[in-house]
Structure formats: C-alpha cells, structure tokens
PAMARPA-955829 format. One record per residue (C-alpha): x, y, z. Coordinates in nm, 4 decimals. Each point is the difference from the previous one (the first is absolute). Layout:
# PAMARPA-955829
X | Y | Z
...
END
This chain:
# PAMARPA-955829
-0.0367 | 0.0093 | -0.0166
0.1473 | 0.2967 | -0.0526
0.0882 | 0.3206 | 0.2081
-0.2674 | 0.2858 | -0.0718
-0.0559 | 0.3200 | 0.1667
-0.2411 | 0.3060 | -0.0854
-0.0357 | 0.2966 | 0.1258
-0.1723 | 0.3487 | -0.0915
0.1586 | 0.1834 | -0.2896
0.0190 | 0.2857 | 0.2178
-0.0466 | 0.1025 | 0.3916
-0.0024 | 0.3764 | 0.1280
-0.0910 | 0.0432 | 0.3737
0.0388 | 0.3495 | 0.1771
-0.1848 | 0.2765 | 0.1988
-0.2224 | 0.1646 | -0.2338
0.1182 | -0.1327 | -0.3354
-0.3706 | -0.0369 | -0.0687
0.0240 | 0.2997 | -0.1765
0.2234 | -0.0899 | -0.2503
-0.2600 | -0.2631 | -0.1182
-0.0769 | 0.1961 | -0.3357
0.3814 | -0.0058 | -0.1102
0.0383 | -0.3595 | 0.0847
-0.3675 | -0.1336 | -0.2183
0.1033 | 0.2097 | -0.2735
0.3441 | -0.2279 | -0.0521
-0.2165 | -0.2865 | -0.0409
-0.3371 | 0.0462 | -0.1597
-0.1935 | 0.3425 | -0.0913
-0.3504 | -0.0935 | 0.1266
0.0008 | -0.1481 | 0.3470
-0.3550 | -0.1623 | 0.1759
-0.0179 | 0.0664 | 0.3766
-0.1452 | -0.2479 | 0.1996
-0.0354 | 0.1064 | 0.3467
-0.3405 | 0.0249 | 0.2324
-0.1414 | 0.3171 | 0.1609
0.2233 | -0.0385 | 0.3198
0.3032 | 0.0110 | -0.1741
-0.1280 | 0.2959 | -0.2441
-0.0506 | 0.2032 | 0.3517
0.3786 | -0.1074 | 0.1297
0.2319 | 0.0919 | -0.3408
-0.2546 | 0.1244 | -0.3073
0.0994 | 0.3479 | 0.0404
0.3342 | -0.0970 | -0.0314
-0.0150 | -0.2541 | -0.2575
-0.1918 | 0.2434 | -0.2135
0.1864 | 0.3045 | 0.0146
0.3401 | -0.2507 | -0.1370
-0.1886 | -0.1360 | -0.2813
-0.1009 | 0.3611 | -0.1097
0.3054 | 0.1257 | 0.0400
0.1355 | -0.2744 | -0.2418
-0.3247 | 0.0620 | -0.2024
-0.0865 | -0.3688 | 0.0450
-0.3948 | -0.0847 | -0.1109
-0.0814 | -0.2818 | 0.2353
-0.3105 | -0.2153 | 0.0524
-0.1481 | 0.0050 | 0.3587
-0.1363 | -0.3622 | 0.1176
-0.1565 | -0.0866 | 0.3249
0.1006 | -0.3064 | 0.1583
-0.2821 | -0.1786 | 0.1401
0.1738 | -0.1411 | 0.2743
0.1170 | -0.3749 | -0.0240
0.2278 | -0.2077 | -0.2814
-0.2457 | -0.1846 | -0.1184
0.0198 | -0.1413 | -0.3117
-0.2842 | 0.1872 | -0.1126
0.0966 | 0.3253 | 0.0851
0.3625 | -0.0620 | -0.1897
-0.2300 | -0.0482 | -0.3067
-0.1784 | 0.2652 | 0.0177
0.2839 | 0.2318 | 0.0549
0.1932 | -0.1309 | -0.2882
-0.2938 | 0.0508 | -0.2360
-0.0120 | 0.3662 | 0.1335
0.3849 | -0.0332 | -0.0840
-0.0832 | -0.0724 | -0.2978
-0.2967 | 0.2063 | -0.1300
0.2362 | 0.3130 | 0.1154
0.3037 | -0.0674 | -0.2072
0.1337 | 0.0242 | 0.3144
0.3585 | -0.1290 | -0.0158
0.1019 | -0.0673 | 0.3528
-0.1734 | -0.1443 | 0.3020
0.1332 | 0.2241 | 0.3082
-0.1210 | -0.1473 | 0.3269
-0.0308 | 0.2397 | 0.3335
-0.0363 | -0.1002 | 0.3150
-0.0346 | -0.3485 | 0.2053
0.1165 | -0.3332 | -0.1145
-0.3433 | -0.1454 | -0.1404
-0.0058 | 0.3243 | -0.2012
0.3532 | -0.0544 | -0.1506
-0.1312 | -0.3650 | -0.0895
-0.2358 | 0.1022 | -0.1645
0.1945 | 0.2627 | -0.1866
0.2481 | -0.2900 | -0.1336
-0.2264 | -0.2420 | -0.0848
-0.2412 | 0.2716 | -0.2414
0.3065 | 0.0924 | -0.1229
0.0767 | -0.3561 | -0.0932
-0.3314 | -0.0304 | -0.1873
0.0135 | 0.3307 | -0.1499
0.3780 | -0.0351 | -0.1323
0.1273 | 0.2669 | 0.1403
0.2523 | 0.1293 | 0.2576
-0.0042 | 0.0268 | 0.4014
0.1100 | 0.2394 | 0.2484
-0.1210 | -0.0696 | 0.3494
-0.0085 | 0.2533 | 0.2423
-0.0164 | -0.0898 | 0.3975
-0.1560 | 0.2417 | 0.2341
0.0521 | -0.2409 | 0.3001
0.3205 | -0.2702 | 0.0320
-0.2407 | -0.2569 | 0.1177
0.1144 | -0.2925 | -0.2107
0.2471 | -0.0521 | -0.3180
-0.2333 | 0.0151 | -0.2400
0.0857 | 0.3076 | -0.1988
0.3169 | -0.2073 | -0.1534
-0.0996 | -0.3634 | -0.0759
-0.1666 | -0.1128 | -0.3089
-0.2583 | -0.1361 | 0.2083
-0.3408 | 0.0791 | 0.0483
-0.1554 | -0.1698 | 0.3340
-0.4090 | -0.1013 | -0.1245
-0.2712 | 0.0069 | 0.2380
-0.3614 | -0.0519 | -0.0108
-0.3217 | 0.2441 | 0.0607
0.0285 | -0.1140 | 0.3705
0.3269 | 0.0507 | 0.0240
0.1234 | -0.3337 | 0.0275
0.3508 | -0.0591 | -0.1834
0.0159 | -0.1603 | -0.3127
0.3262 | -0.0683 | -0.1213
0.2705 | 0.1971 | -0.1697
0.0663 | 0.0637 | -0.3472
0.3543 | 0.1092 | -0.1910
-0.0143 | 0.2188 | -0.3278
0.3735 | -0.0651 | -0.0658
0.1523 | 0.3478 | 0.1058
0.0182 | 0.2291 | 0.2285
-0.1106 | 0.3757 | -0.0015
0.1699 | 0.2385 | -0.2329
0.0311 | 0.2222 | 0.2938
-0.0671 | 0.0012 | 0.4111
-0.0163 | 0.3927 | 0.1216
-0.0208 | -0.0019 | 0.3926
-0.0250 | 0.3039 | 0.1355
0.1190 | -0.0479 | 0.3564
-0.1531 | 0.3394 | 0.1536
-0.3523 | -0.2147 | -0.1120
0.0757 | -0.2962 | 0.2058
0.1247 | 0.1899 | 0.2828
-0.3943 | 0.1554 | -0.0014
-0.1471 | -0.3327 | -0.0795
-0.1089 | -0.1929 | 0.3340
0.2070 | -0.1765 | 0.2215
-0.1395 | -0.3251 | -0.0157
0.0241 | -0.0591 | -0.3954
0.3921 | 0.1369 | 0.0624
0.0147 | -0.3335 | 0.2244
-0.1882 | -0.1972 | -0.1954
0.2724 | 0.0485 | -0.2817
0.2731 | -0.0613 | 0.2926
-0.1874 | -0.3443 | 0.0535
-0.0164 | -0.0951 | -0.3485
0.3549 | 0.0778 | -0.0663
0.0894 | -0.1994 | 0.3093
-0.1186 | -0.3372 | -0.1743
0.2510 | 0.0896 | -0.3004
0.3456 | -0.1486 | 0.1481
-0.1986 | -0.2470 | 0.2336
-0.1448 | -0.1409 | -0.3007
0.2125 | 0.0479 | -0.2758
0.2757 | -0.1918 | 0.2192
-0.2281 | -0.2766 | 0.0249
-0.0353 | -0.0173 | -0.3521
0.3424 | -0.0003 | -0.0373
0.1100 | -0.2598 | 0.1935
-0.1920 | -0.2468 | -0.2243
0.0906 | 0.2262 | -0.3348
-0.3490 | 0.0104 | -0.0309
-0.1256 | 0.2300 | -0.3047
-0.0570 | 0.3706 | 0.0097
-0.3089 | 0.1962 | -0.1117
0.2117 | 0.1522 | -0.2484
-0.0227 | -0.3564 | -0.1961
0.3806 | -0.1114 | 0.0861
0.2191 | -0.0512 | 0.3356
0.1295 | 0.2950 | 0.2127
0.2813 | 0.2139 | -0.0482
0.2666 | 0.0916 | 0.2057
-0.1288 | 0.3364 | -0.0354
-0.3265 | -0.0907 | 0.1042
0.1004 | -0.1744 | 0.3041
0.2199 | 0.3046 | 0.0457
-0.3368 | 0.1914 | 0.0057
-0.2302 | -0.1714 | 0.1997
0.2745 | -0.0210 | 0.2796
0.0953 | 0.3882 | -0.0247
-0.4155 | 0.0120 | 0.0569
-0.0019 | -0.2245 | 0.3311
0.2836 | 0.2225 | 0.1266
-0.1073 | 0.3852 | -0.0816
-0.3463 | -0.1150 | 0.1567
0.1449 | -0.1531 | 0.2801
0.2308 | 0.2946 | 0.1135
-0.2212 | 0.3109 | -0.1455
-0.3459 | -0.1349 | 0.0158
-0.0876 | 0.0724 | 0.3504
0.1340 | 0.4110 | -0.0766
-0.1570 | 0.0237 | -0.3337
-0.3204 | -0.1076 | 0.1801
0.0300 | 0.2328 | 0.2504
0.1509 | 0.2937 | -0.2651
-0.3606 | -0.0695 | -0.2165
-0.1872 | 0.0571 | 0.3315
0.1082 | 0.3556 | -0.0145
-0.0571 | 0.0211 | -0.3715
0.3931 | 0.0558 | -0.0569
0.1975 | -0.1159 | -0.2696
0.3738 | -0.1282 | 0.1547
0.2613 | -0.1770 | -0.0949
-0.1461 | -0.3236 | 0.1354
-0.3595 | 0.0795 | -0.1689
0.1973 | 0.0006 | -0.3420
0.1818 | -0.3205 | 0.1032
-0.3040 | -0.2315 | 0.1145
-0.2322 | 0.2017 | -0.3037
0.2928 | -0.1740 | -0.2410
0.0526 | -0.3204 | 0.1799
-0.4557 | -0.0391 | -0.0237
-0.0264 | 0.1018 | -0.3453
0.3094 | -0.0519 | -0.1712
0.2558 | -0.3258 | 0.1687
-0.3255 | -0.1445 | 0.1254
-0.1214 | 0.0069 | -0.3957
0.2649 | -0.0964 | -0.1614
0.0930 | -0.2469 | 0.3281
-0.3228 | -0.2076 | -0.0367
-0.0486 | -0.0385 | -0.3498
0.3252 | -0.0924 | -0.0877
0.1248 | -0.1760 | 0.2875
-0.3565 | -0.1932 | 0.0869
-0.2833 | -0.0273 | 0.2387
-0.0768 | -0.2540 | 0.2452
-0.2218 | -0.1198 | 0.2832
-0.0561 | 0.3933 | 0.1024
-0.1499 | 0.1082 | -0.2654
-0.2021 | -0.3227 | -0.0536
-0.2066 | 0.0416 | 0.3379
-0.0276 | 0.3797 | -0.0516
-0.1790 | -0.0736 | -0.2780
-0.2769 | -0.2227 | 0.1318
-0.0409 | 0.2165 | 0.2812
-0.2139 | 0.2497 | -0.2120
-0.2693 | -0.2868 | -0.0118
-0.0847 | 0.0372 | 0.3621
-0.2189 | 0.2803 | 0.0140
0.1385 | 0.1052 | 0.3569
0.3056 | 0.1141 | -0.1770
-0.1435 | 0.2165 | -0.2884
0.1992 | 0.2762 | 0.2115
0.2718 | -0.0997 | -0.0583
0.2443 | 0.0909 | -0.1853
0.1902 | -0.2449 | -0.2668
0.3720 | 0.1180 | 0.2298
-0.1693 | -0.0737 | 0.3128
-0.0965 | -0.3165 | -0.1302
0.3301 | -0.0888 | -0.0848
0.1031 | 0.1392 | 0.3479
-0.1336 | -0.3189 | 0.1394
0.0593 | -0.2294 | -0.2760
0.4010 | 0.1036 | 0.0403
-0.0254 | -0.1541 | 0.3774
-0.2086 | -0.2470 | -0.0859
0.2476 | -0.1284 | -0.3292
0.3126 | 0.0377 | 0.3054
-0.1947 | -0.2248 | 0.1837
-0.0427 | -0.2921 | -0.2238
0.3708 | -0.0286 | -0.0322
0.1721 | -0.1762 | 0.2471
0.3573 | 0.1225 | -0.1533
-0.1226 | 0.3801 | 0.1266
0.2631 | 0.1783 | 0.2544
-0.2081 | 0.0701 | 0.2840
0.1644 | 0.3416 | 0.0749
-0.0867 | 0.1275 | -0.3264
-0.3217 | -0.1593 | -0.0342
-0.0975 | 0.1771 | 0.3249
0.1774 | 0.3314 | -0.0956
-0.1935 | 0.0466 | -0.3161
-0.3175 | -0.1006 | 0.2045
0.0687 | 0.2593 | 0.2428
0.0567 | 0.2900 | -0.3057
-0.3156 | -0.1313 | -0.1084
-0.1460 | 0.1145 | 0.3322
0.1953 | 0.3159 | 0.0455
-0.1163 | 0.1248 | -0.3654
-0.3815 | -0.0986 | 0.0775
-0.0092 | -0.3295 | -0.2200
-0.2306 | -0.2598 | 0.0869
0.1377 | -0.2598 | 0.1870
-0.3033 | -0.2353 | 0.1273
-0.3854 | -0.0847 | -0.1151
-0.1182 | 0.2431 | 0.1875
0.2229 | 0.2522 | -0.1767
-0.1532 | -0.1287 | -0.3462
-0.3641 | -0.0370 | 0.1268
0.0118 | -0.3467 | 0.1103
0.0350 | -0.0028 | 0.3692
-0.1314 | -0.3551 | 0.0745
0.0544 | -0.1622 | -0.2908
-0.0638 | -0.3908 | -0.0844
0.2229 | -0.2748 | -0.1636
-0.3159 | -0.0589 | -0.1893
-0.0578 | 0.3596 | -0.1794
0.3746 | 0.0164 | -0.0676
-0.0502 | -0.2915 | -0.1626
-0.0484 | 0.1352 | -0.3232
0.3188 | 0.2154 | 0.0320
0.2250 | -0.3414 | 0.0779
-0.1795 | -0.2207 | -0.3398
0.0752 | 0.3064 | -0.2242
0.3656 | 0.0260 | 0.1086
0.0742 | -0.3320 | -0.0290
-0.1263 | 0.0277 | -0.3127
0.1113 | -0.0997 | -0.3069
0.1266 | 0.3015 | -0.1786
0.0244 | 0.1917 | 0.3718
0.3045 | 0.1873 | 0.0579
0.0833 | -0.2520 | 0.3189
0.1867 | -0.2135 | -0.2359
0.2847 | 0.2516 | 0.0028
0.1734 | -0.1434 | 0.3228
0.2326 | -0.2594 | 0.0182
-0.2672 | -0.2244 | 0.1734
-0.3429 | -0.1497 | -0.0643
-0.3011 | 0.2793 | 0.1239
-0.3353 | -0.1845 | 0.1162
-0.3387 | 0.1685 | 0.1216
0.1026 | -0.0868 | 0.3244
0.3312 | 0.1657 | 0.0163
-0.1412 | 0.3509 | -0.1291
-0.2781 | -0.0475 | 0.2296
0.2765 | -0.0547 | 0.3301
0.1599 | 0.2655 | -0.1021
-0.2119 | 0.2703 | -0.0391
-0.1413 | -0.1310 | 0.3479
0.3651 | 0.0064 | 0.1171
0.0400 | 0.3926 | -0.1522
-0.2742 | 0.0978 | 0.2414
0.1363 | -0.1452 | 0.2841
0.3015 | 0.1179 | -0.0882
-0.1259 | 0.3217 | -0.0604
-0.1327 | 0.0705 | 0.3171
0.2339 | -0.1303 | 0.2119
0.2947 | 0.2567 | -0.1661
-0.3131 | 0.2637 | 0.0756
0.0066 | -0.1035 | 0.3511
0.3620 | -0.0167 | 0.0267
0.0263 | 0.3917 | -0.1705
-0.2719 | 0.1111 | 0.2070
-0.2375 | 0.0591 | -0.3025
END
C-alpha cells in the first residue's frame, strides 16, 4: 500500500483575516456562492460583504437550512449550478462547511471553507459527515479533494462560544491517539493509503500543542482575546487535526463518537465532545496504554470541560442493554475499531465505555471537581 498525505491547497489564519476574503476569493474564481445561516451572517456578514465589494466580486447568497443532509447538499448544489457560481464558500460551523464541500463536488466547482468556530477539523478535510433529518449520524463520504482555501479568522474564533472551542480540542485530542493505533497495525488512512512520517508528526504535534496550551487557550477564549496560546490551539484544532486524522487514520474514539448521536440524550453534544468521551473509552480498551499518560489525558479533558462520564454526555445510569447497539456497530464488519493490534468485540466496547465512565468519575473526585 502506498503512503498518501492529503491537505488543503491553502490555509490562512490570523486575527482580522476575514477582511481579506475578497482578494483571496478573486484568486480562485469570479462568482462565489456563500452558504451561511442567519446567526453567522449576524456575526461576519458586514466584514465579508465589505471585502467582496472592495474586490468587486458578484456573489450568490445561499441560506443554510441547518443540517448536513444529502437533500440539503443537493439543494445547494442546484442553486450553485443555476446561478453560475464557480466557488462554494461555506461560512460557519462544521455542518455548513461539510454541506458546502458536498455541494461543490456535485456542482463541479471549487471549495472554500471559512470556519467561525474551531469546534472540529472539518474545514481542512475532504470529507462530509452525513446526518439524517433527526440528527443521527449516517456515515461520512470523501470527495477526493480538500478545500482550495481554508480561511480562519482567529479573532472571530476567540469571540465564539467557549464550548465550541473546547469541542475542537476534543476532536483534536483523538487525532494522535487514533493515528498511533492505526500506525501500530499499518492500517490504511482516510486518504487512500498508509500514513506518511509527516502525517504522524503532525498528529503528534497536535496532541502536544493541546496538552501544553489547551488550558491557557480556553481561559483566554473565555475573555474573548487572541493570544499565542489561542492561535496555537486554533491551528491544532483545525489544521493539524484535519491533516492528522485524514492522513493518519481513525479508530475507536471516532467510532464511538459517531454512534452517540443516535441517543436523543446526546443531541446537545457537539462532535468534539463525543470524541472526547470516545478517546477515554479507547484508552480503556487498549491493554498497552501507559496509565500515567491515560490519566493525564483524562485530567486534561476535565480541566478544559470535556465530558468524561456518562452523566456528562446525558446518559447517566445507562445500562449494558442500551449500550449494546454501540457495541454491535463497533464490532461489526468495516468498523474503524478494527484499526487496533487486537480483536474488538461488542462486549469489549461496552466494557471500555463503562470503564471510561468510572475512570472519569474517579479522576473528577481526585481533582475535587
């Protein structure tokens, strides 16, 4: 199997960089379709529209309907085709960006992602995570190419919800933990090959940056300020995590995370919150994990506010019977849980989740939380 690394064509990050979106889009195409919702418009539309006017760019305004469903992507693709737009620009959270990527692929146009929160690594990836109309995860699909441009305004991110910023760290935390598991069995990555040394180095750097600067960055975002710690964590959440997961590979942490939306009690969670709990579950699944490092990861999750127990994710008192569905999916054919140097059964997954809940509570008690 060949080694393959994929990445966005261009990544730009900095405070106030959204003021330059017009010039960046002009270098890519002539008529962008802007996909965003009313909340995002209220935050960034003045800046975006002023920049487009300065660059003398005609654009198409497309309202996002709220979820990355196949029907929504097809609707947006139709509007892009009918309008003659040549760039799909997703502005907002992960579901908006995922829909823009899918619509761009169907319409045959270029893709630009402009995250307004650093809640996951969707902005840089070639993938769309699909949901149904009830919010259940229906799988994911790659479009074969990454965005032509990822534009990240760190001032906008720092002014966003703290919970979203924390969720991004949860998603990023899984990057090294899962890539390392995949590499141990030389499993294929999501780029269509095996991991390069570069991908593994980026995945590890993502982990190191989060563990060193995550607590400081969270505190700074609470004050809505852009600091070196915030800039580093934004890059880890968006760029390093994106390249690391896609070109490094994913395993049990994401498999469990993708199952949790099927529980109505978990619908309040963001993807990165689910991954955070999935990371602890994966660590409890592996018999070769360093206990001190495992505990340090759990303590870090507690310190930044990620969920570490069933109660935290809305499943307090859940029994094995309800968890059986997750166990069966994770142990099923084609599961990402096969990316470990050991066989994984449904009981193993259920036991690991129960152990994660117990460990999370123990570490909370130890920390006096």
